[in-house]
C-alpha positions in Angstrom: 78.9 95.3 108.8 80.7 97.4 111.3 83.0 100.1 110.3 86.1 101.6 111.7 86.4 105.3 112.7 88.7 107.3 114.5 86.7 107.1 117.6 86.7 103.3 117.6 87.5 101.5 121.0 90.8 99.4 120.7 90.1 95.8 119.7 92.3 92.9 118.9 93.8 92.9 115.5 91.7 90.1 114.4 88.5 91.8 115.3 89.7 94.9 113.4 90.4 92.9 110.3 87.0 91.2 110.4 85.3 94.4 111.1 86.5 96.0 107.8 84.4 96.0 104.6 86.2 93.9 101.9 88.7 92.1 104.5 90.5 89.3 102.9 88.9 85.8 103.5 92.1 84.0 104.1 90.3 80.7 104.7 88.5 80.8 101.4 91.8 82.0 99.7 93.5 78.7 100.9 90.5 76.7 99.5 90.8 78.3 96.1 94.5 77.8 95.9 94.3 74.0 96.8 91.6 73.6 94.1 93.8 75.3 91.5 96.7 73.1 92.1 94.4 70.1 91.1 93.2 71.4 87.8 95.2 73.1 85.0 93.4 76.1 83.5 94.1 77.0 79.7 93.7 80.7 79.1 91.6 81.9 76.2 92.7 85.0 74.5 90.3 87.6 72.9 91.7 88.5 69.6 89.4 91.7 69.5 90.6 92.9 72.7 94.4 92.4 71.7 93.8 94.5 68.6 91.9 97.3 70.4 94.7 97.7 73.0 97.4 97.4 70.3 95.7 100.2 68.4 95.4 102.3 71.4 99.0 102.0 72.2 100.1 103.1 68.7 97.9 106.1 69.0 99.2 106.9 72.5 102.8 106.8 71.1 101.9 109.2 68.7 100.3 111.5 71.2 103.3 111.2 73.3 105.6 112.3 70.6 103.1 115.3 69.8 103.2 116.3 73.6 106.9 117.1 73.5 107.2 118.3 69.9 103.9 119.4 68.4 101.2 120.2 70.9 100.8 123.8 72.4 101.6 124.4 75.9 97.9 124.6 76.8 97.2 121.2 75.3 100.1 119.6 77.3 98.6 121.2 80.5 95.2 120.3 79.5 96.3 116.6 79.0 97.7 116.5 82.4 94.6 118.0 83.9 92.5 115.3 82.1 94.7 112.6 83.4 94.1 114.0 87.1 90.2 114.5 86.6 89.8 111.0 85.0 92.1 109.5 87.7 89.8 110.9 90.2 87.0 109.1 88.6 88.8 105.7 89.6 90.7 106.7 92.9 88.0 108.9 94.7 84.9 107.4 92.8 84.9 103.8 91.7 87.7 102.8 94.3 87.1 104.7 97.5 83.6 105.6 97.3 81.8 102.8 95.4 84.0 99.7 95.7 85.1 100.2 99.4 82.3 102.4 100.8 85.2 104.2 102.7 83.2 107.5 102.8 79.9 109.0 101.6 79.0 111.8 98.9 76.3 113.8 98.3 74.5 113.8 94.9 76.5 116.6 93.0 79.8 114.9 93.8 78.6 111.5 92.8 77.5 112.8 89.5 80.8 114.6 89.0 82.7 111.5 90.0 80.5 109.3 87.8 81.5 111.6 84.6 85.1 111.6 85.5 84.9 107.8 85.8 83.5 107.8 82.2 86.4 109.8 81.1 88.8 107.1 82.6 86.9 104.4 80.5 87.7 101.4 82.7 84.3 99.7 82.6 81.1 101.3 84.4 81.4 101.7 88.2 79.3 98.4 88.9 81.5 96.2 87.0 84.7 97.9 88.1 83.7 97.6 91.8 82.5 94.0 91.4 86.0 93.1 90.1 87.7 95.0 92.8 85.6 93.6 95.7 86.6 90.0 94.2 90.3 91.3 94.2 90.3 92.2 97.9 88.3 89.4 99.2 90.1 86.5 97.4 93.5 88.1 96.4 95.9 86.3 94.4 93.5 83.3 93.5 91.5 82.4 90.3 88.7 84.5 91.8 91.0 87.6 91.6 90.5 89.1 88.2 94.3 90.4 88.1 95.9 87.3 90.1 99.5 88.3 90.4 100.5 84.6 90.7 99.9 84.4 87.0 102.8 86.8 86.3 103.5 90.6 86.0 102.1 90.9 82.5 98.8 89.1 83.3 98.1 91.2 86.5 99.1 94.5 84.5 97.1 94.0 81.3 97.0 90.4 80.2 93.7 89.9 82.3 92.0 92.2 79.9 93.2 90.3 77.0 91.8 87.1 78.1 88.3 85.6 79.0 87.8 85.7 82.7 88.5 82.7 84.8 85.3 80.8 85.6 86.1 81.2 89.3 85.6 85.1 89.0 82.1 84.5 87.8 81.4 82.0 90.3 82.7 83.8 93.4 81.6 87.1 92.1 78.2 86.0 92.0 78.3 85.6 95.8 78.9 89.2 96.4 76.4 91.6 97.6 76.3 94.4 95.1 72.9 95.8 96.2 74.4 99.1 97.2 75.7 99.7 93.7 72.7 98.5 91.8 70.5 100.8 93.9 72.5 103.8 93.2 70.6 105.9 90.6 73.7 107.7 89.5 75.5 104.2 88.6 72.2 102.9 86.9 72.2 105.9 84.7 75.9 105.4 83.8 75.2 101.8 82.9 72.4 102.5 80.8 74.2 105.0 78.9 77.7 104.0 79.3 79.0 104.0 75.7 77.6 107.5 74.7 79.0 108.8 78.0 82.5 107.5 77.2 82.3 108.8 73.7 81.6 112.3 75.0 83.7 112.5 78.2 86.8 110.2 77.2 87.2 111.3 73.6 85.1 114.0 72.5 85.3 116.8 75.4 89.2 116.5 75.7 89.6 117.1 72.1 86.9 119.8 71.6 88.1 121.8 74.5 91.6 122.1 73.0 90.4 122.8 69.7 88.0 125.6 70.5 89.7 126.8 73.7 93.2 127.7 72.1 93.1 126.7 68.6 94.8 123.2 68.8 94.7 120.9 65.8 92.1 118.5 66.3 94.6 115.7 65.1 96.9 116.9 68.1 94.2 117.3 70.5 92.6 113.8 70.0 96.1 112.0 70.2 97.3 113.8 73.2 94.5 114.8 75.4 92.3 111.9 74.5 94.4 108.9 73.3 97.6 109.4 75.2 95.9 110.5 78.4 93.5 107.6 78.3 96.2 105.1 77.9 98.5 106.6 80.4 95.6 106.6 83.1 95.1 102.9 82.2 98.7 102.1 83.0 98.7 104.2 86.2 95.7 102.0 87.4 97.2 98.8 86.0 100.5 99.4 87.9 98.6 99.2 91.2 97.4 95.7 90.2 101.0 94.4 89.2 104.0 96.6 90.4 102.2 97.2 93.7 101.8 93.5 94.2 105.3 92.9 93.5 107.8 95.4 94.2 108.1 97.4 97.5 108.0 97.0 101.2 105.3 95.6 103.4 105.2 97.4 106.8 101.8 96.4 107.7 101.5 92.8 106.8 104.6 90.9 105.5 102.5 87.8 104.5 100.5 89.4 101.8 101.6 90.4 98.3 100.5 94.1 98.2 103.3 96.5 98.8 104.1 100.1 99.5 105.5 102.2 96.6 106.2 105.8 96.2 106.3 105.6 92.3 102.8 104.2 92.3 101.5 106.5 94.9 102.5 109.4 92.6 101.1 108.0 89.4 97.8 106.8 90.9 97.2 109.9 93.1 97.7 108.3 96.4 96.8 104.6 95.7 100.2 103.1 96.1 100.3 102.5 99.8 98.9 99.2 98.9 100.2 97.0 101.8 98.3 99.5 104.1 95.2 99.5 101.8 94.9 95.5 101.9 95.4 95.5 105.6 92.8 98.2 106.3 90.7 98.2 103.1 87.9 100.5 104.3 90.2 103.5 105.5 89.3 106.4 103.0 93.1 107.4 103.0 94.0 104.0 101.5 97.6 104.7 102.8 99.6 106.3 105.5 101.2 108.7 103.0 101.2 112.3 103.6 98.8 114.8 101.9 101.6 115.6 99.5 101.7 112.1 98.1 97.8 111.4 98.4 96.1 113.9 96.2 93.1 111.9 96.3 92.9 112.3 99.9 93.3 116.2 99.5 90.4 116.4 97.2 88.2 114.4 99.5 89.1 116.3 102.5 88.4 119.6 100.4 85.0 118.2 99.6 84.4 117.3 103.2 85.2 120.9 104.2 82.5 122.1 101.9 80.0 119.5 102.9 79.9 117.3 99.9 81.8 114.3 101.6 80.9 113.1 104.9 81.5 109.8 107.2 84.9 109.3 106.0 86.2 106.1 107.8 89.7 105.7 109.1 91.5 103.4 111.3 92.7 104.3 114.8 96.4 105.2 115.0 97.0 102.8 117.9 95.7 100.0 115.9 97.9 101.0 113.0 101.0 100.9 115.1 100.0 97.6 116.8 99.5 96.0 113.4 102.8 97.4 112.1 104.7 96.1 115.1 103.3 92.5 115.3 102.9 91.8 111.5 104.9 94.1 109.4 108.3 93.4 107.8 110.1 96.0 109.9 110.8 98.6 107.0 108.7 101.2 109.0 109.1 101.5 112.7 106.2 101.6 114.9 106.0 104.7 117.0 
């Protein structure tokens, strides 16, 4: 699969789209949507998942109250810091590095991002990346785990409360995951996932606050662990839901992903979603400036010290041509 770099020679837009890893397969999408119209699918809810997420949100509300009225200021700062660190495990790790292969990272950084991904607790990287690759290749179909055509609630959290549509398993089985399965860091994570999650998502955030500045274990657990975890989940989920419904489409007006400043802020640079689905292998994931793309800032820092290399981007000329030809006009091509 060819990749796009800043030195790429200009090509037609169709060639650019086809060259990028995880470019959407529009012909397959049409076939899947036609097939979906011919058969009615009855969702099957999973009571255990509903109970777990309900309990998590009760705990998160308690933690949210404690952040404002009970917790020490160090605990508030630590909870926000854990949000950022666990967020990087998704944005820089599972998403940009492993799902999209938009850059390469040396072993120390891959281990760090894997551990931060455990702190985020959104399934191991191999499963997360498989679902995300389905999402990009067959967006808004029954093969998309969080198909926005099934409504805001489903694309936000409902997809985790139901059994997956059979098409996800069928189409996902056609994906090449050899790069993920061959990574020893991801193999280690998958083998030891639950203990790693227990340590990094819940134990460490609590213990640091308790022994670091004498926070109550009760308060530390409900703020730095439960509230932070729940909030990180929603920050990711809003990319699946809100960033496919509300916003503008300056790069491709015919697809559902949108640009949104709000989701860009809450997900550390992931909210330039129309750009991202148009150019899925650009490590920046958006045209947003550094101040709105903290994940890019982190990756550029690690590149400067030699832990990140082969960052893939799209030529500015190609971006401008795409915007002028296919965008909704909300941003003017320069």
